[in-house]
Backbone as JSON Lines, residues from 0, in Angstrom:
{"i":0,"aa":"X","n":[-77.96,84.78,20.38],"ca":[-77.54,84.12,19.22],"c":[-78.07,84.64,17.88]}
{"i":1,"aa":"X","n":[-77.31,84.59,16.83],"ca":[-77.68,85.12,15.58],"c":[-78.19,83.86,14.34]}
{"i":2,"aa":"X","n":[-79.01,84.45,14.2],"ca":[-79.81,83.33,13.1],"c":[-78.95,83.5,11.62]}
{"i":3,"aa":"X","n":[-78.37,82.44,10.99],"ca":[-77.51,82.54,9.96],"c":[-78.45,83.03,8.6]}
{"i":4,"aa":"X","n":[-77.97,83.35,7.76],"ca":[-78.88,83.59,6.75],"c":[-78.11,82.95,5.34]}
{"i":5,"aa":"X","n":[-79.0,82.94,4.27],"ca":[-78.57,82.53,2.92],"c":[-77.66,83.49,1.91]}
{"i":6,"aa":"X","n":[-76.48,83.37,1.39],"ca":[-76.02,84.58,1.07],"c":[-76.37,84.41,-0.74]}
{"i":7,"aa":"X","n":[-77.58,84.87,-0.66],"ca":[-78.0,84.03,-2.35],"c":[-77.89,85.26,-3.02]}
{"i":8,"aa":"X","n":[-77.42,84.74,-4.58],"ca":[-76.87,85.87,-5.54],"c":[-78.56,86.42,-6.06]}
{"i":9,"aa":"X","n":[-79.1,87.23,-5.57],"ca":[-80.22,87.84,-5.82],"c":[-80.41,89.28,-5.97]}
{"i":10,"aa":"X","n":[-81.66,89.92,-6.48],"ca":[-81.88,91.32,-6.63],"c":[-82.44,91.62,-5.45]}
{"i":11,"aa":"X","n":[-83.3,90.95,-4.83],"ca":[-84.23,91.05,-3.67],"c":[-83.64,92.24,-2.89]}
{"i":12,"aa":"X","n":[-84.31,92.8,-2.25],"ca":[-83.89,93.83,-1.08],"c":[-83.49,93.06,-0.18]}
{"i":13,"aa":"X","n":[-82.55,93.54,0.86],"ca":[-81.77,92.79,1.7],"c":[-82.3,93.59,3.08]}
{"i":14,"aa":"X","n":[-82.74,93.07,3.87],"ca":[-83.36,93.43,5.15],"c":[-82.87,93.34,6.29]}
{"i":15,"aa":"X","n":[-81.95,93.89,7.12],"ca":[-81.2,93.37,8.34],"c":[-81.97,93.78,9.77]}
{"i":16,"aa":"X","n":[-82.65,92.81,10.98],"ca":[-83.39,93.25,11.86],"c":[-82.4,92.72,12.76]}
{"i":17,"aa":"X","n":[-82.55,93.83,13.62],"ca":[-81.39,93.97,15.14],"c":[-82.15,93.91,16.22]}
{"i":18,"aa":"X","n":[-82.52,93.1,17.05],"ca":[-83.18,93.08,18.09],"c":[-82.81,92.07,18.99]}
{"i":19,"aa":"X","n":[-82.91,91.97,20.47],"ca":[-82.4,91.25,21.16],"c":[-83.56,90.23,21.56]}
{"i":20,"aa":"X","n":[-84.87,90.32,21.35],"ca":[-86.09,89.92,21.41],"c":[-86.02,88.81,20.65]}
{"i":21,"aa":"X","n":[-85.65,87.64,20.84],"ca":[-85.12,86.59,19.5],"c":[-86.93,86.1,18.83]}
{"i":22,"aa":"X","n":[-87.73,86.17,19.7],"ca":[-89.13,85.85,19.18],"c":[-89.27,86.75,18.28]}
{"i":23,"aa":"X","n":[-89.3,88.27,18.61],"ca":[-89.91,89.33,17.48],"c":[-88.87,89.13,16.27]}
{"i":24,"aa":"X","n":[-87.71,89.1,16.26],"ca":[-86.9,89.05,15.36],"c":[-87.13,87.92,14.48]}
{"i":25,"aa":"X","n":[-87.12,86.56,14.94],"ca":[-87.62,85.52,14.1],"c":[-89.05,85.87,13.44]}
{"i":26,"aa":"X","n":[-90.17,86.12,13.97],"ca":[-91.47,86.61,13.54],"c":[-91.15,87.47,12.47]}
{"i":27,"aa":"X","n":[-90.38,88.56,12.71],"ca":[-90.16,89.66,11.78],"c":[-89.54,89.08,10.58]}
{"i":28,"aa":"X","n":[-88.9,88.26,10.86],"ca":[-87.64,87.59,9.57],"c":[-88.54,86.72,8.87]}
{"i":29,"aa":"X","n":[-89.45,85.72,9.41],"ca":[-90.65,85.14,8.55],"c":[-91.37,85.58,7.93]}
{"i":30,"aa":"X","n":[-92.0,86.69,8.29],"ca":[-93.09,87.58,7.74],"c":[-92.38,87.83,6.46]}
{"i":31,"aa":"X","n":[-91.09,88.72,6.66],"ca":[-90.58,89.25,5.49],"c":[-90.13,88.24,4.24]}
{"i":32,"aa":"X","n":[-89.54,87.08,4.67],"ca":[-89.43,85.71,3.9],"c":[-90.67,85.36,3.68]}
{"i":33,"aa":"X","n":[-91.79,85.49,3.97],"ca":[-93.05,84.62,3.66],"c":[-93.52,85.41,2.16]}
{"i":34,"aa":"X","n":[-93.0,87.3,2.3],"ca":[-93.6,87.75,1.3],"c":[-93.0,87.71,0.24]}
{"i":35,"aa":"X","n":[-91.77,87.02,0.17],"ca":[-90.93,86.82,-1.25],"c":[-90.47,87.74,-1.8]}
{"i":36,"aa":"X","n":[-90.39,88.72,-1.33],"ca":[-90.05,90.35,-1.88],"c":[-88.57,90.3,-1.18]}
{"i":37,"aa":"X","n":[-88.16,89.63,0.02],"ca":[-86.89,90.06,0.53],"c":[-86.19,89.25,0.83]}
{"i":38,"aa":"X","n":[-84.63,89.51,1.22],"ca":[-83.95,88.36,1.98],"c":[-83.84,88.94,3.07]}
{"i":39,"aa":"X","n":[-84.0,88.35,4.27],"ca":[-84.05,88.86,5.63],"c":[-82.77,88.36,6.45]}
{"i":40,"aa":"X","n":[-82.28,88.98,7.22],"ca":[-81.43,88.38,8.31],"c":[-81.47,89.07,9.57]}
{"i":41,"aa":"X","n":[-81.56,88.1,10.83],"ca":[-81.57,88.84,11.93],"c":[-80.31,88.68,12.64]}
{"i":42,"aa":"X","n":[-80.46,89.6,13.57],"ca":[-78.95,89.52,14.78],"c":[-79.78,89.88,16.33]}
{"i":43,"aa":"X","n":[-79.38,88.73,17.01],"ca":[-80.2,88.68,18.24],"c":[-79.33,89.57,19.34]}
{"i":44,"aa":"X","n":[-77.96,89.29,18.97],"ca":[-76.93,89.9,19.77],"c":[-76.64,91.38,19.22]}
{"i":45,"aa":"X","n":[-76.8,92.66,19.8],"ca":[-76.67,93.71,19.14],"c":[-74.77,94.22,18.72]}
{"i":46,"aa":"X","n":[-74.14,93.35,19.59],"ca":[-72.86,93.6,19.49],"c":[-72.39,93.02,18.26]}
{"i":47,"aa":"X","n":[-72.91,92.23,17.79],"ca":[-72.51,91.7,16.46],"c":[-73.21,92.34,14.79]}
{"i":48,"aa":"X","n":[-74.1,93.3,15.29],"ca":[-74.9,93.75,14.07],"c":[-73.64,94.39,13.18]}
{"i":49,"aa":"X","n":[-72.84,94.97,13.76],"ca":[-71.78,95.88,12.6],"c":[-71.36,95.02,11.82]}
{"i":50,"aa":"X","n":[-71.01,93.72,12.52],"ca":[-70.26,92.59,11.78],"c":[-70.91,91.77,10.64]}
{"i":51,"aa":"X","n":[-72.19,91.7,11.1],"ca":[-73.13,90.81,10.3],"c":[-73.55,91.81,8.77]}
{"i":52,"aa":"X","n":[-73.8,93.12,9.44],"ca":[-74.18,94.13,8.71],"c":[-72.87,94.15,7.42]}
{"i":53,"aa":"X","n":[-71.82,94.4,7.78],"ca":[-70.56,94.05,6.75],"c":[-70.52,92.98,6.04]}
{"i":54,"aa":"X","n":[-70.9,91.94,6.36],"ca":[-70.95,90.51,5.4],"c":[-72.15,90.35,4.63]}
{"i":55,"aa":"X","n":[-73.46,90.63,5.23],"ca":[-75.26,90.7,4.47],"c":[-75.11,91.88,3.58]}
{"i":56,"aa":"X","n":[-74.61,93.12,4.05],"ca":[-74.83,94.15,2.88],"c":[-76.13,94.42,2.81]}
{"i":57,"aa":"X","n":[-76.82,94.95,3.73],"ca":[-78.43,95.33,3.78],"c":[-79.05,96.46,3.3]}
{"i":58,"aa":"X","n":[-80.1,96.31,2.76],"ca":[-80.62,97.7,1.89],"c":[-81.21,98.45,3.1]}
{"i":59,"aa":"X","n":[-81.71,98.12,4.11],"ca":[-82.29,98.42,4.78],"c":[-82.14,97.87,6.43]}
{"i":60,"aa":"X","n":[-81.94,98.51,7.37],"ca":[-81.69,97.82,8.79],"c":[-82.97,98.21,9.68]}
{"i":61,"aa":"X","n":[-83.48,97.03,10.29],"ca":[-84.77,97.92,11.65],"c":[-83.93,97.19,12.86]}
{"i":62,"aa":"X","n":[-84.08,98.42,13.68],"ca":[-83.08,98.2,14.99],"c":[-83.95,98.5,15.95]}
{"i":63,"aa":"X","n":[-84.27,97.52,16.88],"ca":[-84.79,98.0,18.54],"c":[-84.05,98.8,18.91]}
{"i":64,"aa":"X","n":[-84.85,100.16,19.6],"ca":[-84.52,101.49,20.19],"c":[-83.62,100.86,21.39]}
{"i":65,"aa":"X","n":[-84.18,100.14,22.4],"ca":[-83.8,99.6,23.54],"c":[-82.95,98.25,23.82]}
{"i":66,"aa":"X","n":[-82.37,97.84,23.59],"ca":[-81.4,96.63,24.04],"c":[-80.19,96.63,25.11]}
{"i":67,"aa":"X","n":[-79.77,95.53,25.56],"ca":[-78.77,95.6,26.62],"c":[-77.6,95.4,25.86]}
{"i":68,"aa":"X","n":[-76.66,96.0,26.36],"ca":[-75.25,95.99,26.11],"c":[-74.81,97.12,24.8]}
{"i":69,"aa":"X","n":[-75.63,97.17,24.24],"ca":[-75.57,98.17,22.92],"c":[-76.79,98.44,22.41]}
{"i":70,"aa":"X","n":[-77.39,99.81,22.49],"ca":[-78.66,100.43,22.18],"c":[-78.67,100.73,20.84]}
{"i":71,"aa":"X","n":[-79.91,100.98,20.38],"ca":[-80.25,101.24,19.02],"c":[-79.42,102.24,18.32]}
{"i":72,"aa":"X","n":[-79.52,103.51,18.91],"ca":[-78.42,104.76,18.64],"c":[-77.0,104.15,18.49]}
{"i":73,"aa":"X","n":[-76.3,103.3,19.42],"ca":[-75.17,103.24,18.92],"c":[-75.07,102.11,18.19]}
{"i":74,"aa":"X","n":[-75.93,101.03,17.7],"ca":[-76.02,100.27,16.61],"c":[-75.96,101.18,15.37]}
{"i":75,"aa":"X","n":[-76.85,102.54,15.2],"ca":[-76.73,103.36,14.15],"c":[-75.25,104.05,13.84]}
{"i":76,"aa":"X","n":[-74.77,104.34,14.77],"ca":[-73.86,105.07,14.93],"c":[-72.58,104.13,14.32]}
{"i":77,"aa":"X","n":[-72.63,102.97,14.74],"ca":[-71.54,102.32,14.29],"c":[-71.79,101.87,12.91]}
{"i":78,"aa":"X","n":[-72.81,101.94,12.3],"ca":[-73.03,101.42,10.94],"c":[-72.85,102.83,10.34]}
{"i":79,"aa":"X","n":[-73.18,103.79,10.59],"ca":[-73.01,104.95,9.82],"c":[-71.78,105.54,9.57]}
{"i":80,"aa":"X","n":[-70.78,104.91,10.91],"ca":[-69.35,105.34,10.64],"c":[-68.61,104.3,9.67]}
{"i":81,"aa":"X","n":[-69.28,103.0,9.12],"ca":[-68.56,102.49,8.11],"c":[-68.62,102.83,6.67]}
{"i":82,"aa":"X","n":[-67.68,103.02,6.06],"ca":[-68.26,103.83,4.73],"c":[-68.76,103.1,3.83]}
{"i":83,"aa":"X","n":[-68.74,101.5,4.17],"ca":[-69.44,100.87,3.27],"c":[-71.11,100.61,3.56]}
{"i":84,"aa":"X","n":[-71.45,101.0,4.76],"ca":[-72.58,100.95,5.46],"c":[-73.09,102.28,5.6]}
{"i":85,"aa":"X","n":[-72.6,103.29,5.39],"ca":[-73.01,104.78,5.82],"c":[-74.4,105.29,5.14]}
{"i":86,"aa":"X","n":[-74.58,105.06,3.81],"ca":[-75.88,105.42,3.36],"c":[-77.2,104.4,3.62]}
{"i":87,"aa":"X","n":[-76.71,103.29,4.47],"ca":[-78.07,102.3,4.32],"c":[-78.94,102.94,5.28]}
{"i":88,"aa":"X","n":[-80.17,102.96,5.3],"ca":[-81.34,103.44,5.83],"c":[-81.53,102.59,7.15]}
{"i":89,"aa":"X","n":[-81.91,103.71,8.14],"ca":[-81.97,102.62,9.66],"c":[-83.51,103.11,10.05]}
{"i":90,"aa":"X","n":[-84.0,102.2,10.65],"ca":[-85.5,102.46,11.2],"c":[-85.3,101.95,12.54]}
{"i":91,"aa":"X","n":[-85.76,102.87,13.38],"ca":[-85.66,102.09,14.86],"c":[-87.26,101.73,15.23]}
{"i":92,"aa":"X","n":[-87.28,100.91,15.79],"ca":[-88.53,99.99,15.99],"c":[-88.39,100.17,17.6]}
{"i":93,"aa":"X","n":[-89.92,100.37,18.15],"ca":[-90.21,100.06,19.86],"c":[-91.39,99.75,20.05]}
{"i":94,"aa":"X","n":[-91.69,99.41,21.31],"ca":[-93.08,98.93,21.59],"c":[-93.26,100.28,22.73]}
{"i":95,"aa":"X","n":[-92.46,101.09,22.65],"ca":[-92.39,102.61,23.5],"c":[-93.74,103.78,23.06]}
{"i":96,"aa":"X","n":[-93.74,103.26,21.64],"ca":[-94.58,104.3,21.03],"c":[-95.45,103.93,20.3]}
{"i":97,"aa":"X","n":[-96.85,104.25,20.1],"ca":[-98.02,103.99,19.41],"c":[-98.11,104.21,18.2]}
{"i":98,"aa":"X","n":[-98.84,103.57,17.24],"ca":[-99.17,103.84,16.19],"c":[-99.6,105.1,15.84]}
{"i":99,"aa":"X","n":[-100.37,105.95,16.47],"ca":[-100.71,107.1,16.48],"c":[-99.75,108.28,16.73]}
{"i":100,"aa":"X","n":[-98.75,107.76,17.8],"ca":[-97.59,108.53,17.89],"c":[-96.73,108.47,17.06]}
{"i":101,"aa":"X","n":[-96.78,107.77,16.61],"ca":[-95.3,107.55,15.01],"c":[-96.15,108.44,13.91]}
{"i":102,"aa":"X","n":[-97.51,108.53,13.7],"ca":[-97.77,109.18,12.62],"c":[-97.2,110.67,12.45]}
{"i":103,"aa":"X","n":[-96.57,111.44,13.35],"ca":[-96.15,112.79,13.35],"c":[-94.63,112.74,12.96]}
{"i":104,"aa":"X","n":[-94.12,111.19,12.51],"ca":[-92.91,111.21,11.89],"c":[-91.88,111.47,12.68]}
{"i":105,"aa":"X","n":[-91.99,111.08,13.86],"ca":[-90.78,111.36,15.02],"c":[-89.62,110.81,14.45]}
{"i":106,"aa":"X","n":[-88.42,111.17,15.25],"ca":[-86.97,110.81,14.42],"c":[-86.25,110.68,15.99]}
{"i":107,"aa":"X","n":[-85.2,109.7,15.87],"ca":[-84.44,109.57,17.0],"c":[-83.09,109.67,16.13]}
{"i":108,"aa":"X","n":[-82.37,110.68,16.75],"ca":[-80.86,110.78,15.85],"c":[-81.02,110.92,14.21]}
{"i":109,"aa":"X","n":[-82.07,111.47,13.68],"ca":[-82.41,111.77,12.59],"c":[-82.73,110.34,11.9]}
{"i":110,"aa":"X","n":[-83.17,109.52,12.53],"ca":[-83.66,108.2,12.04],"c":[-85.28,108.01,12.33]}
{"i":111,"aa":"X","n":[-86.11,107.32,11.56],"ca":[-87.22,107.35,11.8],"c":[-87.46,106.46,12.92]}
{"i":112,"aa":"X","n":[-88.51,106.5,13.93],"ca":[-88.82,105.75,15.07],"c":[-90.31,105.28,14.81]}
{"i":113,"aa":"X","n":[-90.65,104.02,14.92],"ca":[-91.83,103.34,14.64],"c":[-92.34,102.44,15.35]}
{"i":114,"aa":"X","n":[-93.74,102.53,15.76],"ca":[-94.06,100.96,16.51],"c":[-93.74,99.76,15.96]}
{"i":115,"aa":"X","n":[-93.21,98.8,16.84],"ca":[-93.17,97.49,16.2],"c":[-94.22,97.01,15.52]}
{"i":116,"aa":"X","n":[-93.86,96.36,14.47],"ca":[-95.19,95.8,13.16],"c":[-96.07,94.9,13.99]}
{"i":117,"aa":"X","n":[-97.45,95.08,13.68],"ca":[-98.05,93.85,14.61],"c":[-98.8,93.16,13.6]}
{"i":118,"aa":"X","n":[-98.54,93.24,12.06],"ca":[-99.08,92.24,11.25],"c":[-98.05,92.45,9.75]}
{"i":119,"aa":"X","n":[-98.43,91.51,9.0],"ca":[-97.67,91.41,7.84],"c":[-97.69,92.49,7.04]}
{"i":120,"aa":"X","n":[-99.3,92.9,6.83],"ca":[-99.35,94.16,5.99],"c":[-98.58,95.31,6.38]}
{"i":121,"aa":"X","n":[-98.74,95.6,8.0],"ca":[-97.85,96.89,8.34],"c":[-96.28,96.82,7.93]}
{"i":122,"aa":"X","n":[-95.67,95.39,8.31],"ca":[-94.47,95.16,8.17],"c":[-94.07,95.31,6.68]}
{"i":123,"aa":"X","n":[-94.88,95.04,5.75],"ca":[-94.2,95.4,4.21],"c":[-94.38,96.93,4.15]}
{"i":124,"aa":"X","n":[-95.7,97.19,4.68],"ca":[-95.66,99.11,4.25],"c":[-94.3,99.83,4.87]}
{"i":125,"aa":"X","n":[-94.21,99.2,6.23],"ca":[-93.05,99.71,6.79],"c":[-91.63,99.59,5.92]}
{"i":126,"aa":"X","n":[-91.31,98.52,5.15],"ca":[-90.31,98.32,4.89],"c":[-90.58,98.96,3.37]}
{"i":127,"aa":"X","n":[-91.41,98.96,2.41],"ca":[-91.42,99.62,1.4],"c":[-91.3,101.34,1.36]}
{"i":128,"aa":"X","n":[-91.6,101.61,2.55],"ca":[-91.67,103.05,2.83],"c":[-90.08,103.7,3.11]}
{"i":129,"aa":"X","n":[-89.45,102.72,3.59],"ca":[-88.1,103.15,4.13],"c":[-87.04,102.58,3.14]}
{"i":130,"aa":"X","n":[-87.53,101.68,2.34],"ca":[-86.02,100.99,1.14],"c":[-86.13,102.43,0.56]}
{"i":131,"aa":"X","n":[-84.72,102.73,0.12],"ca":[-84.26,103.82,-0.82],"c":[-84.98,103.26,-2.35]}
{"i":132,"aa":"X","n":[-85.22,102.12,-2.73],"ca":[-85.8,102.09,-4.06],"c":[-87.25,102.51,-4.09]}
{"i":133,"aa":"X","n":[-88.04,102.42,-3.13],"ca":[-89.46,102.66,-3.1],"c":[-89.75,103.71,-2.44]}
{"i":134,"aa":"X","n":[-89.0,104.34,-1.61],"ca":[-89.19,105.57,-0.73],"c":[-89.57,106.75,-1.22]}
{"i":135,"aa":"X","n":[-90.58,107.36,-0.73],"ca":[-90.9,108.62,-1.36],"c":[-89.94,109.93,-1.31]}
{"i":136,"aa":"X","n":[-89.56,110.53,-2.64],"ca":[-88.61,111.62,-2.12],"c":[-88.98,112.59,-1.33]}
């Protein structure tokens, strides 16, 4: 089940969260919403990620690496193949690596791979580091 989003006329960065774990997706969305800095949307069924991204128009996509039906790399490939979404940064999140392992800048199919955040400050840091407007050159 996908959570609805408010289509607000706002200049805040839009973050799309694609994760089949509904608890993780809702918690991540709630943390982003509470920061007041972002508009977040969740997709629980990865088969709906492209459709949702087309209407939501995200500035950053956080995607679980391993999901049933459609995995993270396939979601990324679908987004990259869409002309309107091609340049949107994608970050894979997974519980399969630790923060220590992620320090070396690991990538999967050219996209950063990071451990799933455990705190609000870690999540905000992850988002800020990967938003095009905020990321270091």
